[in-house]
N, C-alpha and C positions, 0 to 999 in steps of 0.2 A: 812234850818239848814242841813237839810241832803247835799245837794249840797256845803253848806262849808265845811262841815265834809269830803267830797266825796275828795273837791278839795284840802283842805290842807293837808289829808291822802295820795292822790296820790302824789302830789307834795313832804311832807314829806319824804314819802317813796321812792318815787324816787331819792330825794336829798341824803338818806341814803345809797340806793341803790349801786348808782354812786361812795360816799365816799368810802364803804367798795369793792364795784367791783376794784376802782382805788389802794385802798390800797394793794389789793390781786395781784393785777397786776404789782406794782411795788416792791411789798417781791419777788415774780417771778421773776422779771427781775434782781434783786438785789441777790439772789439766782445764777440764772446763770451767771450774771457778776463774782461774786467770784469763781463760777465752771471755767469759761472759765479762769481766771486770773490765778488760780493753776496750771489749765492742761497746758497753756501758759510758765507760770514760770517750769514747768515740764520739758516741751518740750524744752525750751531755754538750761537747765541744762546740758540735754541730747546731743543737736547740741553743746553745748561749750565742753562737752566733748569729744565728737567725735571730734570735732575742734582743741583740744589738741593733742588727739592720734595721730593724722593725722599731727600736726608740727613735734612732738615726731619723728614720722616714716620717715617723710621728711629730718629732721637734724641728722639723725642715717644713711638713705643713702647716705646723702650729704658729712658726715665721710669718709664714705666707699667708695664712688664715688673719694674722694679725694686721701684716702688712695691707692686705687688701682690704680690710676692716677701717684701718689708720686712712686708708685713701678713700673709702664710702664716707667716712665721717669728715673728711675736710674738703671732701664735693657738697655733702649736706651743708656746711657749715658756710662754704661761698654761695651755695643757692640761696641760703637764707639772707647772707648780707647783701646781696644782690637783689632778692626781692624785698628787702628793708630799702634799700636802696631807691628803688624805684617808686616804693610807696611814699618813700621822705622826699622825692622829688616834685611829686603831683600835691603836695601842701602847698597853698597855696602862705607867700611872704607878708602879704599886707602890703605890697610896694604895688601899685597898679601896672607899671609899664613892665617890670619884673617878671609879673606874671602873666601878663599879655605875651612876652617873650616868650617865656618857658612854655605856654599852651601852644602858641604857633609854629616854633621852632621844627620840630621833628616835622609835623605835617608841611610844612612851606619847605624842607629838604626834600622829602619825598618827592613831591611836587617837580622842585627842579630838578631831580634827578631822573624823574620819568621823562619832561620836559625835553631834556638832552637826549634823552636815548631816543627817543620819537623824532625829534631833528635830525640826528645820526641815520636812523633808517629811513629816515625821508629822502635824504641826501645820494641814500644806496639805491634807492629806485624800490625800497620796500623788500629787498632780498637779505631776507634773514642769513645773517653767519650760523656759525654753530654757539659762537658768545653769545647772541641775541637770542636762540632759542633757549639754550639752558637759563638764562638768564629771565625769559616770559616764564620759564617752567618754573622757578624760583619764587616769583612776583606771583603768578598763578596759585600756586602752592601755601603760599605765605598768606594771604589775603583771604582764600577760600577753603585749602581744605585744613589750613591752622586753625582758624578762628571756630570752625563750626566744631572740630574735634574737642578745642578748649571749652565751648560751651558746654559738650557734654561731658566735661570733665576728665577726658581722655590724653 
């Protein structure tokens, strides 16, 4: 009888212990899976937020790139139009006095401006003011540096 009680007690105990152990393991696995899913959801949400921010920044940069490109294109078109106007202004009209006027107006204006400036400096006893120094630097820079750089294609 002791053997039967021992057998049943051991088998029943083993079965009961196995079921309890299995239930505890499944419960722990279930909690682990829930925590993993919550953490994965949080990570996915953060990744989604980063993706949206990245798309927003890319869209802003794309708009800025388009705006900069449009400004550059506009400046290029304006520069080309100015260049064409300058070339067209040098084309002879066939009317002698108009062509002479067009040929002399810019040098005459430059000469008159230079004469007026030198007369003003002569009246002040050649004491150059800050404005006169700036003007002299611009004129020298334009006539010497700008032309020599333009000849070299810079």
